[in-house]
C-alpha positions in Angstrom: -45.8 97.6 14.7 -46.8 97.2 11.1 -48.5 94.7 8.9 -46.7 94.3 5.6 -48.4 91.9 3.2 -48.9 88.9 5.3 -46.3 89.6 8.0 -46.5 91.6 11.2 -43.2 93.2 12.3 -42.1 95.1 15.4 -40.4 98.2 13.9 -39.3 100.1 17.0 -35.9 99.8 15.2 -37.0 99.8 11.5 -33.5 98.7 10.4 -33.6 95.6 12.6 -37.3 94.5 12.6 -38.7 91.5 14.5 -41.2 89.2 13.0 -44.2 88.7 15.3 -46.7 86.8 13.2 -47.4 85.6 9.6 -50.9 85.4 8.0 -51.5 82.9 5.2 -54.2 82.5 2.7 -56.3 85.3 3.9 -56.2 89.1 4.7 -56.1 90.9 8.0 -56.8 94.2 9.6 -55.0 95.4 12.8 -57.5 96.2 15.5 -56.0 97.1 18.8 -52.4 97.1 20.1 -52.6 93.3 20.7 -55.2 92.1 18.3 -56.0 91.8 14.6 -59.0 90.5 12.6 -58.9 88.2 9.6 -61.4 86.4 7.4 -62.0 82.7 6.9 -64.5 80.8 4.9 -67.5 79.2 6.6 -70.7 77.4 5.6 -72.6 79.8 3.4 -70.2 82.6 3.6 -67.3 83.7 5.8 -66.4 84.7 9.4 -64.4 87.7 10.7 -62.2 86.3 13.5 -60.5 88.4 16.2 -57.1 87.0 17.2 -55.1 88.0 20.3 -51.4 88.2 19.7 -50.6 87.8 23.4 -52.8 84.8 24.3 -53.4 83.3 20.9 -57.2 83.2 21.7 -59.7 83.7 18.9 -63.3 84.6 18.7 -65.7 85.1 15.8 -67.0 88.7 15.8 -68.9 88.6 12.5 -70.5 86.1 10.2 -71.6 87.1 6.7 -73.7 85.3 4.0 -71.3 86.6 1.3 -68.9 85.0 -1.1 -65.4 84.3 0.4 -63.8 83.5 -2.9 -63.9 86.8 -4.8 -64.7 87.3 -8.5 -61.3 88.6 -9.3 -59.3 86.8 -6.7 -58.3 88.0 -3.3 -60.6 88.5 -0.3 -63.7 90.3 0.8 -63.5 93.7 2.6 -64.7 94.3 6.1 -64.7 96.9 8.8 -62.1 96.1 11.5 -64.7 95.6 14.2 -66.5 93.0 12.1 -69.8 94.8 11.9 -70.0 95.2 8.1 -68.5 93.4 5.2 -68.5 93.7 1.4 -67.9 91.0 -1.3 -68.0 90.5 -5.0 -69.4 87.7 -7.3 -69.1 87.3 -11.0 -71.5 85.8 -13.5 -72.7 86.1 -17.2 -75.6 88.3 -18.0 -78.3 87.7 -20.7 -76.1 89.4 -23.3 -73.2 87.1 -22.6 -71.1 89.7 -20.9 -69.2 89.0 -17.7 -70.5 91.1 -14.8 -69.1 91.8 -11.3 -71.7 92.3 -8.5 -70.9 94.2 -5.4 -72.6 93.0 -2.2 -72.9 94.4 1.3 -73.9 92.8 4.5 -74.3 93.8 8.2 -74.9 90.2 9.3 -78.6 90.5 8.6 -78.5 89.1 5.1 -76.8 90.3 1.9 -77.8 93.3 -0.4 -76.5 93.8 -3.9 -75.2 97.4 -4.1 -74.7 97.5 -7.9 -72.8 95.7 -10.7 -70.3 96.6 -13.4 -68.9 94.9 -16.5 -65.7 92.9 -16.2 -63.0 95.1 -17.8 -61.5 94.1 -21.1 -57.8 94.4 -20.7 -54.4 92.7 -20.4 -51.1 94.0 -19.1 -47.6 92.7 -19.7 -46.0 95.2 -17.4 -44.0 95.7 -14.2 -46.8 96.0 -11.8 -49.4 94.0 -13.6 -53.1 94.8 -13.5 -54.4 96.9 -10.6 -56.9 94.7 -8.7 -60.5 95.9 -8.3 -61.1 98.4 -5.5 -63.2 97.3 -2.5 -62.6 99.2 0.7 -64.5 100.9 3.6 -63.7 104.3 4.8 -62.0 104.3 8.3 -65.2 105.4 10.0 -67.2 102.6 8.3 -69.7 105.1 6.7 -68.8 104.6 3.0 -67.7 101.9 0.6 -65.3 102.6 -2.3 -65.5 100.2 -5.2 -64.9 99.8 -8.9 -62.3 98.8 -11.4 -61.2 101.7 -13.6 -58.9 99.8 -16.0 -59.3 98.5 -19.5 -60.9 100.1 -22.6 -64.1 101.0 -24.3 -67.5 100.8 -22.5 -66.2 98.3 -20.0 -64.4 100.8 -17.8 -65.8 100.7 -14.2 -65.2 104.0 -12.6 -64.7 104.3 -8.8 -67.9 104.8 -6.9 -68.7 105.7 -3.3 -71.8 104.2 -1.7 -73.3 105.0 1.7 -73.2 101.8 3.8 -76.4 102.6 5.7 -78.7 102.6 2.7 -76.4 101.5 -0.2 -77.2 104.8 -2.0 -74.7 106.2 -4.6 -72.8 109.2 -3.2 -70.2 109.8 -5.9 -69.0 108.5 -9.3 -65.4 109.6 -10.2 -64.2 110.3 -13.7 -61.9 107.5 -14.8 -59.4 109.9 -16.2 -59.0 112.4 -13.4 -59.4 109.9 -10.6 -58.4 106.3 -11.6 -56.8 105.9 -8.2 -58.1 106.7 -4.7 -57.0 105.9 -1.2 -58.8 106.6 2.1 -57.0 108.8 4.7 -56.3 107.1 8.0 -59.4 108.5 9.8 -62.8 109.7 8.8 -63.9 109.5 5.2 -61.7 111.8 3.0 -60.3 110.3 -0.2 -57.0 111.2 -1.9 -57.4 111.0 -5.6 -54.7 110.8 -8.3 -55.0 111.1 -12.1 -54.6 113.4 -15.0 -55.8 116.3 -12.9 -53.1 115.8 -10.4 -53.8 115.1 -6.7 -57.2 115.9 -5.4 -59.1 115.4 -2.2 -62.8 114.5 -1.9 -65.3 114.4 0.9 -69.1 114.1 0.6 -69.5 117.3 2.5 -67.0 119.4 0.5 -66.7 117.7 -2.9 -63.4 117.7 -4.8 -60.6 120.0 -4.0 -57.4 120.2 -6.1 -54.2 119.8 -4.1 -51.7 120.3 -6.9 -50.2 119.0 -10.1 -48.2 116.1 -8.7 -49.6 112.6 -9.0 -49.0 109.2 -7.4 -47.4 106.4 -9.3 -47.8 102.7 -8.6 -48.8 101.2 -5.2 -49.2 104.4 -3.1 -48.6 103.9 0.7 -50.0 106.4 3.2 -48.0 107.3 6.2 -49.5 106.5 9.7 -50.1 110.2 10.3 -51.7 110.6 6.9 -49.4 113.5 6.0 -47.3 111.8 3.3 -47.8 109.3 0.5 -45.0 107.0 -0.8 -45.1 105.5 -4.3 -43.0 104.1 -7.2 -42.8 105.9 -10.5 -40.6 106.4 -13.6 -38.6 109.4 -14.3 -39.1 108.4 -18.0 -41.9 105.9 -18.7 -40.1 104.8 -21.8 -37.0 103.7 -19.8 -37.6 100.7 -17.5 -34.4 101.4 -15.6 -35.7 104.8 -14.6 -37.9 103.3 -11.9 -37.6 105.3 -8.7 -39.2 105.8 -5.3 -40.8 109.0 -4.1 -42.8 110.6 -1.3 -45.4 113.2 -1.5 -46.3 115.9 1.1 -50.1 116.2 1.1 -50.1 119.7 2.6 -47.5 121.3 0.4 -48.0 119.2 -2.8 -44.2 118.6 -2.8 -42.8 115.5 -4.5 -39.5 114.1 -3.2 -37.2 111.7 -5.0 -35.7 109.5 -2.3 -32.7 108.2 -4.1 -31.7 108.5 -7.7 -31.1 104.8 -8.2 -33.2 101.9 -9.5 -35.5 101.1 -6.6 -39.2 100.1 -6.3 -42.2 99.3 -4.1 -41.7 101.9 -1.4 -44.0 101.9 1.7 -44.2 103.5 5.1 -43.5 101.3 8.1 -43.8 104.1 10.7 -44.0 107.9 10.7 -40.8 109.3 9.0 -39.6 105.8 7.9 -40.0 103.9 4.7 -38.9 100.6 3.3 -38.4 99.9 -0.3 -37.0 97.1 -2.5 -33.9 96.9 -4.7 -34.8 96.7 -8.4 -32.4 94.9 -10.6 -31.8 95.1 -14.3 -31.6 91.8 -16.1 -30.9 90.5 -19.6 -34.1 90.4 -21.6 -32.8 87.4 -23.5 -32.8 85.4 -20.3 -35.8 83.2 -19.8 -36.3 84.5 -16.3 -36.1 88.1 -17.2 -39.4 89.9 -18.0 -39.8 91.9 -21.2 -39.2 95.3 -19.5 -35.8 94.2 -18.2 -36.0 94.8 -14.5 -37.3 92.8 -11.5 -37.4 93.2 -7.7 -34.5 91.8 -5.8 -34.4 90.2 -2.3 -32.8 93.2 -0.4 -35.0 95.7 1.4 -33.7 99.2 2.2 -34.9 101.6 5.0 -34.7 105.4 4.9 -35.2 107.8 7.8 -36.8 110.7 5.8 -35.3 113.3 8.1 -31.8 112.1 7.3 -32.2 110.9 3.7 -29.7 108.1 3.7 -30.7 104.5 2.8 -29.7 101.6 5.0 -30.2 97.9 4.2 -32.8 96.3 6.5 -31.4 93.4 8.5 -34.0 90.6 9.0 -33.3 87.6 11.2 -32.8 84.4 9.2 -36.0 83.4 7.5 -37.9 86.5 8.4 -37.5 88.7 5.3 -40.5 89.2 3.0 -38.7 87.2 0.3 -37.9 84.3 2.6 -41.5 84.3 3.9 -43.1 84.8 0.5 -45.5 87.0 2.5 -46.3 89.5 -0.3 -45.4 93.2 0.1 -47.9 96.0 -0.3 -50.9 94.2 1.1 -53.5 91.7 0.0 -56.6 92.5 -2.1 -59.0 94.4 0.1 -56.3 96.0 2.2 -54.9 99.4 1.3 -51.2 98.8 1.7 -49.5 98.4 5.1 -51.4 98.9 8.3 -50.2 100.1 11.7 -51.2 99.4 15.2 -53.6 102.0 16.5 -51.8 105.1 17.9 -48.4 103.6 16.9 
Protein backbone atom coordinates (compact mmCIF):
# COMPACT_ATOMS: atom_id res chain seq x y z
CA UNK A 1 0.00 0.00 0.00
CA UNK A 2 1.11 3.55 -0.68
CA UNK A 3 0.42 7.05 0.57
CA UNK A 4 0.16 9.45 -2.39
CA UNK A 5 -0.45 13.03 -1.29
CA UNK A 6 -3.38 12.72 1.07
CA UNK A 7 -4.70 9.34 -0.14
CA UNK A 8 -3.77 5.81 0.90
CA UNK A 9 -4.23 3.21 -1.84
CA UNK A 10 -3.99 -0.56 -1.96
CA UNK A 11 -1.77 -1.16 -5.02
CA UNK A 12 -1.48 -4.95 -5.18
CA UNK A 13 -2.77 -4.28 -8.71
CA UNK A 14 -1.28 -0.84 -9.47
CA UNK A 15 -3.47 -0.46 -12.57
CA UNK A 16 -6.66 -0.95 -10.49
CA UNK A 17 -5.90 0.65 -7.08
CA UNK A 18 -8.34 0.70 -4.18
CA UNK A 19 -8.75 3.78 -2.01
CA UNK A 20 -8.42 2.95 1.70
CA UNK A 21 -8.30 6.34 3.40
CA UNK A 22 -8.01 10.08 2.75
CA UNK A 23 -6.16 12.55 4.97
CA UNK A 24 -7.22 16.21 4.94
CA UNK A 25 -5.62 19.40 6.23
CA UNK A 26 -2.60 17.67 7.71
CA UNK A 27 0.31 15.39 6.81
CA UNK A 28 0.85 11.73 7.70
CA UNK A 29 3.54 9.08 7.98
CA UNK A 30 2.88 5.38 7.51
CA UNK A 31 3.93 3.52 10.64
CA UNK A 32 3.05 -0.20 10.61
CA UNK A 33 1.09 -2.35 8.17
CA UNK A 34 -2.17 -1.13 9.71
CA UNK A 35 -1.38 2.24 11.24
CA UNK A 36 -0.25 5.72 10.34
CA UNK A 37 0.60 8.84 12.33
CA UNK A 38 -0.57 12.36 11.62
CA UNK A 39 -0.31 15.77 13.27
CA UNK A 40 -3.06 18.01 14.61
CA UNK A 41 -2.95 21.34 16.37
CA UNK A 42 -3.38 21.48 20.14
CA UNK A 43 -3.23 24.09 22.87
CA UNK A 44 0.29 25.47 22.82
CA UNK A 45 1.55 23.27 19.99
CA UNK A 46 0.55 20.07 18.22
CA UNK A 47 0.03 16.36 18.83
CA UNK A 48 1.20 13.32 16.89
CA UNK A 49 -1.73 10.92 16.62
CA UNK A 50 -1.52 7.19 15.91
CA UNK A 51 -4.48 5.97 13.82
CA UNK A 52 -5.43 2.31 13.27
CA UNK A 53 -6.77 1.54 9.81
CA UNK A 54 -8.51 -1.63 11.00
CA UNK A 55 -10.28 -0.44 14.15
CA UNK A 56 -10.35 3.31 13.63
CA UNK A 57 -8.93 3.78 17.14
CA UNK A 58 -6.64 6.72 17.80
CA UNK A 59 -4.13 7.62 20.50
CA UNK A 60 -1.81 10.58 21.06
CA UNK A 61 1.79 9.33 21.04
CA UNK A 62 3.55 12.69 21.14
CA UNK A 63 2.81 16.27 22.19
CA UNK A 64 5.11 19.13 21.28
CA UNK A 65 5.28 22.82 22.28
CA UNK A 66 6.06 23.79 18.69
CA UNK A 67 4.23 25.82 16.05
CA UNK A 68 1.71 23.83 14.02
CA UNK A 69 1.20 26.52 11.37
CA UNK A 70 4.52 26.72 9.61
CA UNK A 71 6.38 29.82 8.53
CA UNK A 72 6.13 28.93 4.83
CA UNK A 73 2.92 26.91 4.96
CA UNK A 74 2.56 23.17 5.27
CA UNK A 75 3.15 21.14 8.40
CA UNK A 76 5.85 20.29 10.93
CA UNK A 77 8.15 17.28 10.60
CA UNK A 78 8.23 14.39 13.04
CA UNK A 79 9.66 10.93 13.41
CA UNK A 80 7.01 8.27 12.69
CA UNK A 81 7.09 6.96 16.26
CA UNK A 82 6.21 10.41 17.59
CA UNK A 83 9.31 10.79 19.76
CA UNK A 84 10.85 13.88 18.11
CA UNK A 85 9.46 16.75 16.04
CA UNK A 86 10.72 19.84 14.23
CA UNK A 87 8.95 23.04 13.28
CA UNK A 88 9.56 26.51 11.87
CA UNK A 89 8.51 30.01 12.82
CA UNK A 90 9.01 33.32 11.04
CA UNK A 91 9.60 36.82 12.38
CA UNK A 92 11.39 40.08 11.59
CA UNK A 93 14.85 40.75 13.02
CA UNK A 94 16.27 44.06 14.23
CA UNK A 95 17.43 44.90 10.69
CA UNK A 96 13.94 44.49 9.29
CA UNK A 97 14.71 41.22 7.49
CA UNK A 98 12.35 38.25 7.54
CA UNK A 99 13.94 35.27 9.30
CA UNK A 100 12.91 31.61 9.58
CA UNK A 101 13.75 29.80 12.83
CA UNK A 102 14.11 26.02 12.98
CA UNK A 103 12.99 24.40 16.24
CA UNK A 104 13.42 20.90 17.61
CA UNK A 105 11.60 19.14 20.44
CA UNK A 106 11.62 15.72 22.07
CA UNK A 107 8.54 16.51 24.23
CA UNK A 108 10.68 18.13 26.94
CA UNK A 109 10.43 21.67 25.62
CA UNK A 110 11.59 23.38 22.44
CA UNK A 111 15.12 24.28 21.35
CA UNK A 112 15.98 26.63 18.50
CA UNK A 113 18.47 24.84 16.25
CA UNK A 114 19.35 27.81 14.02
CA UNK A 115 17.79 30.42 11.75
CA UNK A 116 18.15 31.58 8.16
CA UNK A 117 16.86 34.52 6.08
CA UNK A 118 13.63 34.19 4.14
CA UNK A 119 14.71 33.78 0.49
CA UNK A 120 14.09 36.61 -1.94
CA UNK A 121 12.56 35.05 -5.02
CA UNK A 122 9.51 34.45 -7.13
CA UNK A 123 8.74 31.86 -9.77
CA UNK A 124 6.16 31.86 -12.55
CA UNK A 125 7.00 28.32 -13.61
CA UNK A 126 5.53 24.85 -14.02
CA UNK A 127 6.47 23.45 -10.60
CA UNK A 128 6.42 26.67 -8.60
CA UNK A 129 8.83 27.35 -5.78
CA UNK A 130 10.33 24.39 -3.97
CA UNK A 131 9.13 24.42 -0.35
CA UNK A 132 11.63 24.66 2.51
CA UNK A 133 13.21 21.36 3.47
CA UNK A 134 12.50 19.93 6.90
CA UNK A 135 12.88 16.17 7.31
CA UNK A 136 14.36 13.59 9.66
CA UNK A 137 16.63 10.78 8.57
CA UNK A 138 14.81 7.41 8.69
CA UNK A 139 16.79 6.41 11.79
CA UNK A 140 15.82 9.66 13.52
CA UNK A 141 19.43 10.66 14.19
CA UNK A 142 19.66 13.71 11.90
CA UNK A 143 17.51 16.63 10.75
CA UNK A 144 17.82 18.05 7.23
CA UNK A 145 16.68 21.66 6.76
CA UNK A 146 17.16 24.77 4.67
CA UNK A 147 15.72 26.57 1.66
CA UNK A 148 18.33 26.86 -1.13
CA UNK A 149 16.32 29.01 -3.53
CA UNK A 150 16.42 32.69 -4.42
CA UNK A 151 19.37 34.99 -4.95
CA UNK A 152 22.07 37.03 -3.30
CA UNK A 153 22.88 36.65 0.37
CA UNK A 154 19.47 35.23 1.18
CA UNK A 155 20.19 31.70 -0.04
CA UNK A 156 19.74 29.20 2.78
CA UNK A 157 21.85 26.10 2.02
CA UNK A 158 20.75 22.68 3.16
CA UNK A 159 22.15 21.76 6.56
CA UNK A 160 22.25 18.56 8.59
CA UNK A 161 22.03 18.81 12.39
CA UNK A 162 22.36 16.02 14.93
CA UNK A 163 19.10 15.59 16.81
CA UNK A 164 20.64 14.59 20.14
CA UNK A 165 22.57 17.83 20.68
CA UNK A 166 21.43 20.07 17.76
CA UNK A 167 25.04 20.36 16.57
CA UNK A 168 25.77 21.24 12.94
CA UNK A 169 27.12 18.21 11.06
CA UNK A 170 27.20 19.44 7.44
CA UNK A 171 26.40 22.48 5.29
CA UNK A 172 25.99 21.71 1.60
CA UNK A 173 27.00 24.00 -1.25
CA UNK A 174 23.87 25.52 -2.80
CA UNK A 175 25.14 24.91 -6.33
CA UNK A 176 26.34 21.34 -6.10
CA UNK A 177 23.61 20.17 -3.72
CA UNK A 178 20.42 22.24 -3.91
CA UNK A 179 18.33 19.07 -3.65
CA UNK A 180 18.66 16.17 -1.23
CA UNK A 181 16.51 13.19 -0.27
CA UNK A 182 17.06 10.62 2.47
CA UNK A 183 17.35 7.00 1.50
CA UNK A 184 14.71 4.64 2.93
CA UNK A 185 16.79 3.46 5.90
CA UNK A 186 19.68 4.80 7.94
CA UNK A 187 20.99 8.29 7.25
CA UNK A 188 22.44 8.44 3.75
CA UNK A 189 21.46 11.39 1.57
CA UNK A 190 21.22 11.43 -2.20
CA UNK A 191 22.22 14.86 -3.54
CA UNK A 192 21.61 16.35 -6.96
CA UNK A 193 22.97 19.52 -8.50
CA UNK A 194 25.60 20.93 -10.82
CA UNK A 195 28.08 18.21 -9.78
CA UNK A 196 25.65 15.45 -10.77
CA UNK A 197 24.35 12.89 -8.31
CA UNK A 198 26.27 12.42 -5.07
CA UNK A 199 25.75 10.48 -1.86
CA UNK A 200 26.60 11.73 1.62
CA UNK A 201 26.91 10.18 5.05
CA UNK A 202 28.48 11.75 8.16
CA UNK A 203 30.85 8.78 8.34
CA UNK A 204 32.05 8.79 4.73
CA UNK A 205 31.41 12.32 3.48
CA UNK A 206 30.42 13.03 -0.13
CA UNK A 207 30.88 10.41 -2.85
CA UNK A 208 30.17 11.14 -6.52
CA UNK A 209 27.80 8.68 -8.19
CA UNK A 210 27.87 10.12 -11.71
CA UNK A 211 26.99 12.95 -14.05
CA UNK A 212 23.22 12.47 -14.21
CA UNK A 213 21.00 14.67 -12.08
CA UNK A 214 17.43 14.64 -10.81
CA UNK A 215 14.83 16.99 -12.22
CA UNK A 216 11.69 18.09 -10.38
CA UNK A 217 9.92 16.20 -7.59
CA UNK A 218 12.20 13.15 -7.21
CA UNK A 219 10.55 9.99 -5.87
CA UNK A 220 12.60 7.18 -4.32
CA UNK A 221 11.54 3.58 -4.92
CA UNK A 222 10.59 1.45 -1.87
CA UNK A 223 13.84 -0.52 -2.13
CA UNK A 224 15.86 2.69 -2.51
CA UNK A 225 17.53 1.52 -5.72
CA UNK A 226 15.86 3.91 -8.15
CA UNK A 227 14.70 7.52 -8.29
CA UNK A 228 11.87 8.73 -10.53
CA UNK A 229 11.62 12.39 -11.56
CA UNK A 230 10.33 14.85 -14.16
CA UNK A 231 12.65 16.86 -16.39
CA UNK A 232 12.89 18.61 -19.76
CA UNK A 233 14.73 17.28 -22.77
CA UNK A 234 15.13 20.98 -23.67
CA UNK A 235 14.48 23.50 -20.87
CA UNK A 236 13.58 26.13 -23.47
CA UNK A 237 10.73 23.99 -24.84
CA UNK A 238 7.84 23.47 -22.36
CA UNK A 239 6.41 20.62 -24.42
CA UNK A 240 9.61 18.63 -23.86
CA UNK A 241 8.58 17.70 -20.30
CA UNK A 242 9.26 13.99 -19.80
CA UNK A 243 9.43 11.40 -17.01
CA UNK A 244 12.58 9.47 -16.09
CA UNK A 245 14.00 6.95 -13.67
CA UNK A 246 17.56 6.81 -12.37
CA UNK A 247 19.43 3.70 -11.26
CA UNK A 248 21.46 4.64 -8.17
CA UNK A 249 24.01 1.83 -8.53
CA UNK A 250 24.79 2.22 -12.24
CA UNK A 251 24.14 6.00 -12.63
CA UNK A 252 21.90 5.19 -15.60
CA UNK A 253 19.09 7.54 -16.57
CA UNK A 254 16.07 6.10 -18.40
CA UNK A 255 13.47 8.00 -20.39
CA UNK A 256 10.21 6.17 -19.72
CA UNK A 257 8.16 7.39 -22.69
CA UNK A 258 9.02 10.01 -25.30
CA UNK A 259 5.70 11.83 -24.87
CA UNK A 260 4.60 14.82 -22.83
CA UNK A 261 4.21 13.44 -19.29
CA UNK A 262 4.90 14.73 -15.75
CA UNK A 263 5.06 14.13 -11.99
CA UNK A 264 6.23 10.53 -11.96
CA UNK A 265 6.39 8.66 -8.66
CA UNK A 266 6.94 5.13 -7.42
CA UNK A 267 3.91 3.31 -5.99
CA UNK A 268 5.70 -0.03 -5.42
CA UNK A 269 8.99 -1.63 -6.44
CA UNK A 270 9.17 -1.77 -10.23
CA UNK A 271 6.01 0.30 -10.77
CA UNK A 272 5.50 4.03 -11.29
CA UNK A 273 2.51 6.29 -11.78
CA UNK A 274 2.70 9.56 -13.68
CA UNK A 275 0.32 12.18 -15.00
CA UNK A 276 -0.60 13.20 -18.48
CA UNK A 277 0.64 16.67 -19.34
CA UNK A 278 -1.38 18.62 -21.88
CA UNK A 279 -0.46 21.51 -24.11
CA UNK A 280 -2.84 24.45 -24.07
CA UNK A 281 -3.24 27.77 -25.84
CA UNK A 282 -1.34 30.47 -23.99
CA UNK A 283 -3.99 32.99 -25.10
CA UNK A 284 -6.55 31.11 -23.01
CA UNK A 285 -7.19 32.66 -19.56
CA UNK A 286 -6.87 29.20 -17.97
CA UNK A 287 -3.58 28.32 -19.67
CA UNK A 288 -0.36 29.15 -17.79
CA UNK A 289 2.38 31.14 -19.55
CA UNK A 290 4.51 28.04 -20.22
CA UNK A 291 1.73 26.41 -22.23
CA UNK A 292 1.24 23.05 -20.49
CA UNK A 293 -0.67 21.77 -17.46
CA UNK A 294 -1.34 18.38 -15.83
CA UNK A 295 -4.45 16.54 -16.95
CA UNK A 296 -6.73 14.25 -14.98
CA UNK A 297 -5.46 10.93 -16.34
CA UNK A 298 -2.84 8.89 -14.51
CA UNK A 299 -0.68 6.28 -16.23
CA UNK A 300 1.09 3.27 -14.74
CA UNK A 301 4.22 1.58 -16.02
CA UNK A 302 5.73 -1.76 -15.10
CA UNK A 303 9.39 -0.85 -15.56
CA UNK A 304 10.29 -4.42 -16.47
CA UNK A 305 7.90 -4.24 -19.43
CA UNK A 306 8.12 -0.56 -20.37
CA UNK A 307 4.56 -0.07 -21.62
CA UNK A 308 2.29 2.56 -20.11
CA UNK A 309 -1.28 1.70 -19.10
CA UNK A 310 -4.01 4.10 -17.90
CA UNK A 311 -4.74 3.67 -14.19
CA UNK A 312 -8.39 2.81 -13.57
CA UNK A 313 -9.70 4.38 -10.36
CA UNK A 314 -13.16 3.70 -8.96
CA UNK A 315 -15.57 6.59 -9.31
CA UNK A 316 -14.49 9.49 -7.11
CA UNK A 317 -11.21 7.85 -6.05
CA UNK A 318 -8.68 9.41 -8.44
CA UNK A 319 -6.29 12.08 -7.11
CA UNK A 320 -8.04 14.66 -9.31
CA UNK A 321 -11.50 13.74 -7.99
CA UNK A 322 -10.26 13.70 -4.40
CA UNK A 323 -8.12 16.83 -4.81
CA UNK A 324 -5.73 14.95 -2.56
CA UNK A 325 -2.46 16.40 -3.87
CA UNK A 326 0.12 14.22 -5.54
CA UNK A 327 3.76 14.11 -4.50
CA UNK A 328 3.23 14.56 -0.77
CA UNK A 329 2.58 17.38 1.63
CA UNK A 330 5.24 19.70 3.03
CA UNK A 331 7.41 17.77 5.47
CA UNK A 332 6.92 14.45 3.69
CA UNK A 333 9.36 13.35 0.99
CA UNK A 334 7.07 12.14 -1.74
CA UNK A 335 5.04 8.92 -1.50
CA UNK A 336 5.46 6.56 1.43
CA UNK A 337 4.98 2.80 1.59
CA UNK A 338 3.82 0.44 4.27
CA UNK A 339 6.82 -1.06 6.08
CA UNK A 340 8.17 -4.13 4.26
CA UNK A 341 5.65 -3.69 1.42
